[in-house]
C-alpha positions in Angstrom: 11.8 8.0 -13.7 9.5 6.5 -11.0 8.2 9.5 -8.8 7.7 6.9 -5.3 10.8 5.3 -5.9 12.9 8.6 -6.2 11.1 10.2 -3.4 11.8 7.0 -1.3 15.7 6.9 -1.9 15.9 10.9 -1.5 14.7 9.8 2.1 16.8 7.3 2.7 19.7 9.0 1.8 18.2 11.4 5.0 17.3 14.4 2.6 14.1 16.0 2.4 11.5 16.0 -0.6 8.2 16.9 -1.7 4.9 15.0 -3.9 3.6 17.4 -6.1 -0.3 16.6 -7.5 -2.5 18.9 -9.5 -5.9 17.7 -10.2 -8.3 19.1 -12.2 -11.8 19.3 -10.2 -14.3 19.7 -13.3 -12.7 16.6 -15.0 -12.0 14.8 -11.7 -8.6 13.9 -12.7 -5.0 14.3 -11.9 -3.5 16.1 -14.8 0.8 16.1 -13.3 2.4 14.5 -10.5 6.0 15.1 -9.2 8.4 15.0 -6.9 10.6 17.6 -5.9 13.8 16.2 -4.7 15.7 18.5 -2.0 18.7 20.7 -3.3 17.3 21.0 -6.5 17.7 24.6 -8.0 15.7 24.8 -11.0 11.8 25.7 -9.8 10.8 27.2 -13.4 8.7 24.2 -14.3 6.6 24.7 -11.0 3.1 26.3 -11.4 3.0 30.0 -10.8 3.2 30.7 -6.9 3.8 27.1 -6.4 7.6 27.7 -5.7 6.4 29.5 -2.5 4.0 27.6 -1.0 6.5 24.4 -1.6 9.5 26.1 0.3 6.2 26.6 3.1 5.7 22.8 3.2 9.2 21.7 3.4 9.9 24.3 6.2 6.5 24.0 8.2 6.1 20.2 7.5 2.4 21.0 6.6 0.3 19.7 3.5 -0.1 22.8 1.5 -2.9 23.4 -1.0 -3.2 25.7 -3.6 -6.5 26.1 -5.7 -7.2 28.3 -8.7 -9.9 28.4 -11.1 -10.6 24.7 -11.5 -7.0 23.6 -10.8 -6.0 22.4 -7.2 -2.6 21.6 -6.5 -1.4 19.5 -3.3 2.0 19.9 -2.2 3.3 17.0 0.7 6.3 17.5 2.4 8.2 14.4 3.0 11.0 14.1 5.9 13.6 11.0 6.6 12.2 8.8 9.1 14.2 9.2 12.3 17.1 7.1 12.8 18.2 6.0 15.9 21.9 4.5 16.6 22.1 2.3 20.2 25.3 1.8 21.0 25.9 -0.9 23.4 23.5 -4.1 23.1 23.2 -4.8 27.2 20.1 -4.9 29.2 18.8 -1.2 28.1 19.6 -1.5 24.7 17.2 -4.4 24.2 13.4 -2.7 25.2 15.0 0.6 23.7 15.2 -1.4 20.3 11.5 -2.5 20.8 9.9 0.0 21.6 11.9 2.8 18.9 10.8 0.5 16.4 7.0 0.3 17.6 6.9 4.3 17.4 8.7 4.7 14.0 12.2 5.0 14.6 14.4 3.0 12.1 16.9 1.5 15.0 20.3 0.6 14.5 22.1 -1.4 17.2 26.2 -1.7 17.7 28.3 -4.1 20.0 31.7 -5.0 19.7 30.2 -8.7 21.7 28.7 -11.3 19.1 26.6 -12.4 22.0 24.9 -9.4 22.6 24.8 -7.9 18.4 23.1 -10.1 17.0 19.4 -9.8 15.2 18.4 -12.9 17.6 18.6 -10.4 20.4 17.3 -7.5 18.5 14.8 -8.8 16.1 12.7 -5.4 16.0 16.4 -3.7 14.8 17.0 -2.5 10.9 20.7 -3.4 11.4 22.6 -4.8 14.1 26.7 -4.3 13.6 29.4 -6.6 15.5 31.9 -4.0 15.4 34.4 -1.5 17.8 32.3 1.8 18.7 34.1 3.5 16.3 34.9 1.7 13.2 30.6 1.4 13.2 30.5 4.9 13.6 32.4 5.9 11.4 30.9 3.9 8.9 27.6 4.9 9.9 25.4 7.5 7.6 24.9 10.2 10.0 21.9 13.0 8.7 20.0 15.8 10.9 17.8 13.1 11.5 20.2 10.7 13.5 19.3 10.3 16.9 22.3 8.5 19.1 22.1 7.0 22.7 25.3 5.9 24.1 24.3 3.1 26.6 27.6 0.9 26.4 29.3 -1.2 28.8 31.9 0.9 30.4 33.3 4.8 31.0 36.0 4.2 28.0 33.6 2.9 25.5 31.4 5.9 26.3 34.0 8.1 25.9 35.0 6.6 22.7 31.8 6.6 21.6 31.2 10.1 22.2 34.4 11.6 20.2 33.7 9.8 17.1 29.8 11.1 17.2 30.0 14.4 18.2 31.5 15.7 15.2 28.6 13.9 13.1 25.4 15.4 11.8 22.9 14.4 14.2 19.5 15.5 15.7 19.7 14.1 19.8 23.0 12.8 21.6 21.9 11.1 24.7 24.4 9.5 27.2 23.6 7.3 30.3 25.5 7.3 33.4 26.0 8.5 37.0 26.8 12.2 37.8 30.7 11.4 38.4 31.3 9.2 35.3 29.9 11.8 32.8 31.4 15.2 34.0 35.0 13.0 33.7 34.3 12.1 30.4 33.1 15.8 29.4 36.5 17.4 30.9 38.3 14.8 29.2 36.9 15.9 26.0 36.6 19.7 26.9 40.9 18.9 27.3 41.0 17.6 23.6 39.2 20.1 22.6 35.7 19.5 22.1 33.6 22.9 22.8 31.7 23.2 25.5 28.8 24.5 23.9 28.8 21.3 21.9 29.2 19.2 24.9 26.3 20.7 26.2 24.1 19.5 23.9 24.7 15.9 25.1 21.3 15.2 26.9 22.9 13.3 30.1 21.4 12.2 32.9 19.4 10.2 29.8 15.9 9.9 29.6 13.0 11.9 31.3 13.0 12.0 34.7 9.7 10.0 35.9 11.4 7.9 38.4 12.0 4.7 36.0 14.0 1.8 37.5 14.1 -1.2 35.6 15.4 -1.8 32.4 12.3 -1.5 30.6 11.1 1.9 32.6 14.9 3.6 31.5 14.0 2.8 27.9 10.2 4.5 28.2 12.2 7.4 29.8 14.8 7.8 26.9 11.9 7.0 24.5 10.0 9.9 26.0 13.3 12.1 25.3 13.9 10.8 21.8 10.1 11.8 20.7 10.0 15.1 22.4 13.5 16.0 20.4 11.9 14.6 17.3 8.9 16.9 17.3 11.3 20.1 17.2 11.6 22.0 13.9 15.5 22.1 15.5 15.9 18.9 17.4 19.6 20.0 18.1 19.0 23.0 19.6 16.8 21.4 22.1 14.9 23.3 24.7 15.6 26.7 22.4 13.6 25.3 18.9 10.2 25.3 18.8 7.8 22.5 18.1 6.9 21.8 14.7 4.4 18.5 14.2 5.2 17.0 10.7 2.4 15.5 8.3 2.3 11.5 9.2 5.0 9.1 7.4 3.6 5.7 6.7 6.8 3.9 5.9 4.8 0.7 5.2 3.0 2.5 2.1 5.4 4.5 0.8 7.8 1.6 0.4 5.5 -1.0 -1.2 4.9 2.1 -3.6 8.6 2.7 -4.2 8.8 -1.1 -5.6 7.7 0.6 -8.9 5.6 -2.2 -10.1 2.4 -1.7 -12.1 -0.2 -2.9 -10.3 -3.4 -0.9 -10.5 -4.6 0.4 -7.0 -5.5 3.6 -5.5 -3.7 5.5 -3.3 -6.2 7.7 -0.4 -4.1 10.4 1.4 -5.2 12.8 4.1 -4.6 16.1 2.8 -6.7 18.8 5.4 -8.2 17.9 8.7 -9.6 20.5 11.2 -10.7 19.3 14.7 -10.5 16.0 16.5 -9.5 13.3 13.7 -8.2 10.0 14.2 -5.1 11.0 11.8 -3.6 13.9 10.3 -2.5 14.9 6.9 -0.2 12.9 5.5 -1.3 9.6 6.0 -2.0 7.0 3.5 -3.8 3.8 2.2 -3.4 1.9 -0.5 -6.7 0.0 -1.9 -6.5 -2.8 -4.7 -9.6 -3.8 -6.7 -9.3 -7.0 -5.2 -10.4 -5.5 -1.8 -6.6 -5.8 -0.5 -5.6 -2.6 1.8 -2.3 -1.2 3.7 -2.4 1.6 5.8 -4.7 3.3 7.1 -6.8 7.1 7.6 -8.1 6.5 10.5 -10.1 2.9 10.5 -14.2 2.8 10.6 -17.1 3.9 8.6 -14.7 7.1 7.6 -12.5 4.9 6.1 -15.3 2.2 4.6 -16.8 5.4 2.8 -13.0 6.3 1.3 -12.1 2.8 0.5 -15.9 2.1 -1.3 -15.0 5.7 -3.4 -11.7 4.3 -4.3 -12.7 0.6 -5.6 -15.4 3.3 -7.8 -12.6 4.9 -9.2 -10.7 2.2 -9.8 -13.0 1.1 -12.1 -13.4 4.4 -13.8 -9.6 5.9 -13.1 -9.3 9.9 -12.3 -9.0 11.2 -8.9 -11.1 12.7 -6.2 -11.4 15.2 -3.3 -13.6 13.7 -0.8 -14.5 15.5 2.2 -15.6 13.1 5.5 -17.4 14.4 8.0 -17.0 13.2 11.5 -19.0 16.4 13.2 -21.8 16.4 15.4 -24.6 13.8 15.1 -22.8 11.6 12.7 -19.9 10.7 15.0 -22.4 10.3 18.0 -24.6 7.7 16.1 -21.4 5.9 14.8 -20.4 5.9 18.4 -17.2 7.7 17.3 -14.9 9.6 19.8 -13.4 11.9 16.9 -15.6 15.1 16.1 -13.4 16.9 12.8 -13.8 16.6 9.4 -10.7 15.5 6.7 -10.0 15.9 3.5 -9.0 13.0 1.7 -7.3 12.9 -2.1 -8.2 9.6 -3.5 -6.3 9.3 -6.6 -5.5 6.1 -9.1 -2.3 4.6 -9.7 0.2 3.8 -11.9 -0.4 7.4 -13.0 1.6 7.9 -16.3 2.3 11.2 -17.1 4.4 12.5 -14.7 7.2 15.2 -14.6 10.0 15.5 -12.4 10.9 19.2 -11.0 
């Protein structure tokens, strides 16, 4: 079983997961590495007390660290990448797709017109579907991490989309349109039996009120609202949910690890931070023996120090917990704006003796 391949597959299914790494600090070795897949019931193989820490990590969205004697266990929670379903391929969808992809949404665009539904028009989209809206919605895999923006070309299509989307699992649904147009759609859907409480969860008018006029500005206002929901513990509850800042997610790094090759490399992961730092817990970087890197833990001299330690480990094997100090005179002398501390786990890969919980 390949840990990162299984982890990546679980996230792509829209499920949570966790990576559990146990380190012997005396010998600087990684003694156990495992992936926990959401929904598994058997936790008996976990070290004492780790089951509670695992649940805390998955619920709170932050890396948990447990220490006992000379052993340290690091629990990294992973949450699926938010998926944005844009229904309608018009003038607002184009900048929205580009902007959303840049901030970490996996974007799918749907339109029933070939001239509007193609990868040339939406190069940043993970998927572009040319099909009737209801048909495409029915085939789409919805999860609690799905965000839906309805920006079709007409009243009839908007209503068709909402009718198909509302019964699904989703974190956010927003629809563009005038107050009169929206009111008519909502009244019709309520007459069809949709609960008023469910209809009230549709964000309309869509986007934050920033006085947007151009398609690009409207796209920014919509994306800002999507990001605000993305940071909620229960996005579907909207303003009634508490804000939850989860660990950083480096999809490109995780995808590289999930390829499953046995090429020797080091993995650097921020597991804890304090104060002002360039990146938060969960950020990852890969370092190869020839000097290649993928990802970042913040750049600058701090990253250089970690890379140097990683290349030493690649020669000798093992793992190491590093403390990177960005405080006081060190930060000032290097001209850095940050002034905190980071704890970084550096480990060599592949790890051969893995156990899956």
